[in-house]
Z-matrix of the N, CA and C atoms (Angstrom, degrees):
N
C 1 1.365
C 2 1.512 1 112.23
N 3 1.259 2 119.71 1 122.80
C 4 1.478 3 125.79 2 173.98
C 5 1.502 4 110.39 3 -66.71
N 6 1.278 5 112.65 4 126.41
C 7 1.557 6 116.79 5 -172.40
C 8 1.583 7 103.46 6 -128.60
N 9 1.398 8 116.57 7 137.44
C 10 1.471 9 124.40 8 175.28
C 11 1.619 10 107.04 9 -135.98
N 12 1.264 11 111.93 10 161.90
C 13 1.491 12 120.55 11 177.74
C 14 1.569 13 102.57 12 -125.14
N 15 1.289 14 116.04 13 139.62
C 16 1.407 15 122.40 14 178.12
C 17 1.676 16 102.12 15 -99.84
N 18 1.267 17 115.45 16 124.87
C 19 1.424 18 122.04 17 171.80
C 20 1.550 19 107.38 18 -159.33
N 21 1.213 20 115.02 19 130.62
C 22 1.502 21 120.09 20 177.67
C 23 1.499 22 107.70 21 -138.26
N 24 1.344 23 113.24 22 111.72
C 25 1.458 24 121.49 23 -179.76
C 26 1.610 25 111.59 24 -69.04
N 27 1.398 26 113.73 25 -5.89
C 28 1.494 27 112.34 26 175.06
C 29 1.480 28 114.74 27 -86.15
N 30 1.264 29 115.91 28 -7.56
C 31 1.467 30 128.66 29 -178.42
C 32 1.575 31 112.85 30 -110.45
N 33 1.347 32 109.40 31 121.24
C 34 1.453 33 111.72 32 -178.31
C 35 1.599 34 112.06 33 -79.14
N 36 1.376 35 110.34 34 139.80
C 37 1.375 36 113.68 35 175.82
C 38 1.554 37 120.17 36 -70.37
N 39 1.180 38 125.62 37 160.94
C 40 1.417 39 123.15 38 157.23
C 41 1.480 40 112.78 39 -69.59
N 42 1.199 41 121.16 40 -167.25
C 43 1.536 42 119.69 41 -171.99
C 44 1.524 43 109.19 42 -82.20
N 45 1.263 44 129.05 43 -5.53
C 46 1.327 45 130.97 44 -169.48
C 47 1.560 46 114.22 45 -79.81
N 48 1.205 47 120.37 46 -57.68
C 49 1.536 48 122.57 47 178.64
C 50 1.473 49 113.41 48 -106.01
N 51 1.258 50 115.02 49 146.46
C 52 1.521 51 126.85 50 -179.71
C 53 1.511 52 106.85 51 -136.27
N 54 1.366 53 124.06 52 89.68
C 55 1.328 54 127.78 53 174.25
C 56 1.570 55 105.76 54 -113.45
N 57 1.331 56 119.16 55 150.31
C 58 1.438 57 118.00 56 168.55
C 59 1.387 58 112.21 57 -102.16
N 60 1.291 59 122.96 58 160.94
C 61 1.498 60 128.13 59 -179.60
C 62 1.483 61 113.12 60 -58.04
N 63 1.481 62 114.24 61 -37.70
C 64 1.530 63 114.34 62 175.44
C 65 1.475 64 111.48 63 -70.11
N 66 1.280 65 127.96 64 -34.69
C 67 1.335 66 124.82 65 177.06
C 68 1.570 67 116.96 66 -56.75
N 69 1.403 68 103.68 67 -49.36
C 70 1.475 69 114.22 68 178.96
C 71 1.496 70 111.26 69 -63.56
N 72 1.250 71 114.81 70 -42.61
C 73 1.568 72 117.68 71 -177.60
C 74 1.630 73 109.19 72 -64.74
N 75 1.382 74 109.78 73 -37.91
C 76 1.587 75 111.93 74 178.25
C 77 1.403 76 110.43 75 -65.48
N 78 1.324 77 120.39 76 -37.76
C 79 1.515 78 122.00 77 -172.80
C 80 1.594 79 101.22 78 -73.76
N 81 1.219 80 117.36 79 -44.33
C 82 1.542 81 118.22 80 -178.92
C 83 1.551 82 109.98 81 -59.83
N 84 1.164 83 121.72 82 -42.12
C 85 1.428 84 124.08 83 176.43
C 86 1.621 85 111.13 84 -65.51
N 87 1.218 86 110.71 85 -44.93
C 88 1.477 87 114.22 86 -179.27
C 89 1.548 88 116.11 87 -62.11
N 90 1.347 89 109.22 88 -40.05
C 91 1.597 90 118.25 89 179.61
C 92 1.482 91 111.24 90 -97.41
N 93 1.299 92 124.69 91 3.61
C 94 1.456 93 129.21 92 178.00
C 95 1.648 94 108.82 93 55.98
N 96 1.355 95 119.32 94 50.36
C 97 1.360 96 124.12 95 172.25
C 98 1.524 97 112.34 96 -122.61
N 99 1.323 98 108.89 97 155.22
C 100 1.523 99 118.22 98 -169.07
C 101 1.626 100 103.96 99 -85.59
N 102 1.390 101 109.68 100 145.07
C 103 1.433 102 117.50 101 169.75
C 104 1.491 103 113.32 102 -100.52
N 105 1.426 104 116.43 103 123.71
C 106 1.297 105 116.49 104 -173.88
C 107 1.568 106 109.09 105 -110.63
N 108 1.399 107 119.48 106 148.98
C 109 1.492 108 122.57 107 177.76
C 110 1.565 109 106.98 108 -121.36
N 111 1.235 110 110.68 109 -174.23
C 112 1.433 111 117.93 110 177.39
C 113 1.507 112 121.75 111 -55.22
N 114 1.263 113 118.70 112 -22.10
C 115 1.467 114 132.06 113 172.55
C 116 1.401 115 117.60 114 -78.83
N 117 1.478 116 113.30 115 -39.44
C 118 1.422 117 121.92 116 -167.35
C 119 1.709 118 113.33 117 -104.31
N 120 1.211 119 113.98 118 -11.10
C 121 1.506 120 111.76 119 -173.95
C 122 1.536 121 111.19 120 -70.00
N 123 1.342 122 117.87 121 -33.04
C 124 1.389 123 114.83 122 -175.69
C 125 1.569 124 112.47 123 -65.25
N 126 1.248 125 117.46 124 -32.09
C 127 1.649 126 115.88 125 178.77
C 128 1.524 127 103.91 126 -68.67
N 129 1.282 128 118.43 127 -44.16
C 130 1.608 129 114.40 128 179.58
C 131 1.523 130 114.97 129 -55.37
N 132 1.300 131 112.94 130 -38.30
C 133 1.516 132 118.57 131 -171.59
C 134 1.529 133 112.41 132 -80.14
N 135 1.208 134 119.39 133 -10.59
C 136 1.498 135 124.39 134 -179.82
C 137 1.577 136 110.63 135 -59.61
N 138 1.291 137 121.99 136 -20.59
C 139 1.407 138 122.51 137 179.38
C 140 1.495 139 109.67 138 -145.61
N 141 1.407 140 117.17 139 117.10
C 142 1.410 141 121.21 140 -173.89
C 143 1.634 142 112.68 141 -91.90
N 144 1.222 143 115.86 142 2.94
C 145 1.453 144 122.02 143 -179.80
C 146 1.471 145 110.73 144 -65.65
N 147 1.419 146 118.62 145 118.24
C 148 1.392 147 120.92 146 173.78
C 149 1.486 148 114.05 147 57.90
N 150 1.287 149 113.97 148 38.49
C 151 1.492 150 118.97 149 177.05
C 152 1.618 151 114.87 150 -135.90
N 153 1.355 152 112.13 151 144.62
C 154 1.414 153 119.89 152 176.51
C 155 1.576 154 111.37 153 -123.63
N 156 1.340 155 118.45 154 142.23
C 157 1.358 156 120.24 155 176.52
C 158 1.535 157 111.11 156 -131.59
N 159 1.360 158 112.94 157 130.40
C 160 1.455 159 119.00 158 -176.39
C 161 1.577 160 104.64 159 -111.81
N 162 1.299 161 114.91 160 127.67
C 163 1.570 162 124.67 161 174.13
C 164 1.513 163 103.53 162 -87.03
N 165 1.345 164 115.01 163 117.94
C 166 1.431 165 113.73 164 171.87
C 167 1.498 166 110.56 165 -102.65
N 168 1.308 167 114.15 166 10.97
C 169 1.530 168 124.11 167 165.66
C 170 1.374 169 116.43 168 -125.19
N 171 1.262 170 121.43 169 148.39
C 172 1.516 171 118.64 170 -178.71
C 173 1.445 172 112.41 171 -96.45
N 174 1.302 173 114.29 172 42.18
C 175 1.529 174 124.89 173 172.59
C 176 1.545 175 107.35 174 -135.16
N 177 1.349 176 116.75 175 145.31
C 178 1.384 177 115.12 176 -175.92
C 179 1.584 178 107.01 177 -122.13
N 180 1.327 179 122.55 178 135.14
C 181 1.380 180 120.25 179 -176.38
C 182 1.471 181 117.02 180 -77.26
N 183 1.215 182 119.49 181 150.79
C 184 1.443 183 122.80 182 177.80
C 185 1.483 184 109.33 183 -59.25
N 186 1.167 185 125.16 184 -29.48
C 187 1.479 186 129.46 185 -179.03
C 188 1.591 187 109.59 186 -62.99
N 189 1.319 188 115.43 187 -26.12
C 190 1.451 189 118.49 188 176.77
C 191 1.539 190 113.03 189 -65.55
N 192 1.446 191 111.27 190 -25.55
C 193 1.419 192 119.75 191 -179.40
C 194 1.472 193 114.52 192 -86.76
N 195 1.394 194 113.34 193 -37.95
C 196 1.382 195 128.54 194 -176.05
C 197 1.600 196 113.40 195 50.89
N 198 1.381 197 111.47 196 37.40
C 199 1.504 198 120.85 197 174.59
C 200 1.506 199 110.40 198 -126.53
N 201 1.390 200 115.02 199 162.23
C 202 1.306 201 117.33 200 174.07
C 203 1.503 202 112.27 201 -67.98
N 204 1.301 203 124.70 202 167.57
C 205 1.427 204 128.31 203 -175.62
C 206 1.572 205 108.72 204 -63.82
N 207 1.280 206 116.01 205 -34.73
C 208 1.446 207 115.54 206 -175.84
C 209 1.667 208 113.06 207 -81.21
N 210 1.324 209 114.39 208 -13.06
C 211 1.483 210 120.90 209 175.65
C 212 1.609 211 111.31 210 -120.32
N 213 1.335 212 109.02 211 29.41
C 214 1.488 213 111.74 212 -175.15
C 215 1.469 214 116.55 213 -53.49
N 216 1.326 215 117.28 214 -33.85
C 217 1.469 216 121.35 215 -172.64
C 218 1.575 217 112.22 216 -108.78
N 219 1.323 218 113.55 217 16.55
C 220 1.453 219 119.61 218 173.68
C 221 1.424 220 107.34 219 -60.64
N 222 1.262 221 118.81 220 123.15
C 223 1.455 222 127.16 221 -179.44
C 224 1.464 223 112.09 222 -68.40
N 225 1.211 224 113.21 223 -41.73
C 226 1.555 225 117.19 224 -173.40
C 227 1.555 226 110.99 225 -64.23
N 228 1.367 227 119.60 226 -31.13
C 229 1.534 228 119.80 227 -179.28
C 230 1.437 229 113.94 228 -112.07
N 231 1.305 230 123.56 229 -2.02
C 232 1.436 231 129.67 230 -173.07
C 233 1.412 232 107.05 231 -67.22
N 234 1.318 233 131.97 232 118.63
C 235 1.495 234 133.11 233 171.98
C 236 1.475 235 112.90 234 -58.84
N 237 1.444 236 112.10 235 -48.19
C 238 1.381 237 113.64 236 -172.88
C 239 1.485 238 112.50 237 -72.06
N 240 1.320 239 121.13 238 -39.14
C 241 1.516 240 129.25 239 170.79
C 242 1.451 241 110.95 240 -50.66
N 243 1.448 242 116.94 241 -52.26
C 244 1.411 243 116.21 242 -170.75
C 245 1.586 244 106.90 243 -76.31
N 246 1.287 245 119.00 244 -28.87
C 247 1.428 246 120.88 245 173.47
C 248 1.518 247 113.98 246 -56.43
N 249 1.299 248 115.64 247 -43.65
C 250 1.439 249 121.57 248 -177.04
C 251 1.650 250 104.87 249 -74.13
N 252 1.304 251 115.93 250 -41.13
C 253 1.546 252 120.24 251 179.49
C 254 1.459 253 111.64 252 -56.56
N 255 1.338 254 115.75 253 -38.98
C 256 1.424 255 125.00 254 -174.54
C 257 1.472 256 114.93 255 -74.59
N 258 1.464 257 112.58 256 -10.37
C 259 1.518 258 117.41 257 -179.01
C 260 1.384 259 110.78 258 108.55
N 261 1.460 260 125.55 259 4.29
C 262 1.342 261 121.63 260 169.47
C 263 1.626 262 115.94 261 -70.49
N 264 1.351 263 109.53 262 147.45
C 265 1.424 264 114.30 263 -175.76
C 266 1.553 265 108.88 264 -101.57
N 267 1.258 266 118.43 265 137.80
C 268 1.587 267 126.05 266 171.98
C 269 1.397 268 114.56 267 -120.55
N 270 1.262 269 115.78 268 118.03
C 271 1.518 270 123.11 269 175.27
C 272 1.492 271 106.88 270 -99.58
N 273 1.309 272 120.45 271 111.83
C 274 1.498 273 127.02 272 -179.53
C 275 1.480 274 109.77 273 -97.80
N 276 1.290 275 120.13 274 126.57
C 277 1.427 276 127.75 275 174.23
C 278 1.494 277 106.70 276 -109.67
N 279 1.291 278 113.13 277 91.96
C 280 1.428 279 112.56 278 -173.87
C 281 1.526 280 110.38 279 178.74
N 282 1.300 281 123.35 280 -172.82
C 283 1.413 282 123.68 281 170.54
C 284 1.516 283 113.65 282 -88.97
N 285 1.209 284 133.83 283 -90.86
C 286 1.503 285 133.67 284 -174.21
C 287 1.540 286 102.59 285 -88.90
N 288 1.379 287 115.80 286 118.51
C 289 1.496 288 115.86 287 176.26
C 290 1.409 289 114.47 288 -69.77
N 291 1.371 290 112.04 289 142.52
C 292 1.555 291 124.39 290 -175.72
C 293 1.543 292 116.64 291 52.88
N 294 1.439 293 118.47 292 25.09
C 295 1.406 294 125.20 293 179.26
C 296 1.505 295 112.32 294 -80.61
N 297 1.414 296 113.55 295 -47.81
C 298 1.447 297 116.42 296 -176.66
C 299 1.636 298 103.54 297 -100.32
N 300 1.408 299 109.06 298 125.52
C 301 1.344 300 118.01 299 176.87
C 302 1.625 301 113.63 300 -118.78
N 303 1.263 302 115.33 301 145.58
C 304 1.572 303 115.79 302 -174.85
C 305 1.415 304 108.87 303 -134.79
N 306 1.356 305 116.18 304 154.13
C 307 1.369 306 121.87 305 174.35
C 308 1.560 307 103.52 306 -125.13
N 309 1.393 308 119.05 307 145.30
C 310 1.404 309 129.57 308 -177.69
C 311 1.519 310 105.01 309 -98.79
N 312 1.284 311 122.81 310 51.27
C 313 1.403 312 121.41 311 169.45
C 314 1.558 313 111.22 312 -133.27
N 315 1.307 314 120.19 313 170.81
C 316 1.350 315 125.54 314 -177.72
C 317 1.529 316 108.93 315 -67.17
N 318 1.428 317 112.42 316 156.40
C 319 1.469 318 110.54 317 173.31
C 320 1.607 319 116.59 318 -63.35
N 321 1.317 320 113.66 319 -39.01
C 322 1.501 321 117.99 320 175.98
C 323 1.458 322 112.59 321 -60.57
N 324 1.361 323 116.47 322 -36.87
C 325 1.387 324 113.58 323 177.53
C 326 1.560 325 115.82 324 -70.44
N 327 1.334 326 112.73 325 -31.90
C 328 1.523 327 119.69 326 -172.27
C 329 1.546 328 102.32 327 -74.17
N 330 1.378 329 114.49 328 -40.56
C 331 1.481 330 113.57 329 -177.58
C 332 1.547 331 107.01 330 -61.09
N 333 1.194 332 117.00 331 -42.90
C 334 1.502 333 119.12 332 -175.75
C 335 1.532 334 112.43 333 -62.28
N 336 1.330 335 113.53 334 -42.27
C 337 1.582 336 120.12 335 172.31
C 338 1.373 337 106.65 336 -57.52
N 339 1.273 338 121.29 337 -50.17
C 340 1.555 339 121.65 338 -170.72
C 341 1.503 340 105.81 339 -61.35
N 342 1.350 341 116.66 340 -46.59
C 343 1.394 342 116.45 341 -174.34
C 344 1.542 343 114.83 342 -67.74
N 345 1.190 344 122.94 343 -26.18
C 346 1.396 345 137.15 344 174.39
C 347 1.495 346 109.76 345 -67.71
N 348 1.283 347 109.95 346 -48.38
C 349 1.662 348 122.16 347 175.94
C 350 1.454 349 109.60 348 -58.96
N 351 1.264 350 113.28 349 -55.40
C 352 1.582 351 119.87 350 -178.82
C 353 1.571 352 110.45 351 -62.06
N 354 1.312 353 122.16 352 -44.76
C 355 1.370 354 125.49 353 179.16
C 356 1.528 355 115.86 354 -61.49
N 357 1.448 356 113.05 355 -26.67
C 358 1.507 357 116.36 356 173.10
C 359 1.507 358 115.78 357 -78.49
N 360 1.350 359 113.87 358 -17.81
C 361 1.428 360 123.85 359 -170.61
C 362 1.597 361 104.74 360 -84.89
N 363 1.386 362 117.54 361 -19.43
C 364 1.521 363 121.94 362 -166.51
C 365 1.461 364 104.78 363 -101.97
């Protein structure tokens, strides 16, 4: 079974988990698993067959959904939903699974994308 761990040192955790990049990388080497970040998680989630994903942070990146903000939980297009549906295993180290979502973009860029998304809906 292909296994990966999600950890992105560019993303701040909420208060629940505190791992350092060094600790995660050492565990990944020891157990021969991939370390995924904001930019690489979506490729891993494209197929859930014989895969397991461990979240070492209690936040989930928007790239795991691969949807616009307004369609975030659309089951037809959601990478994380389809990963689980296809048999992928997710281990969540945190409080409420999938509650905290983060983007790794600037606030100015995020506001621009939201404005564009809302204007397309009207």
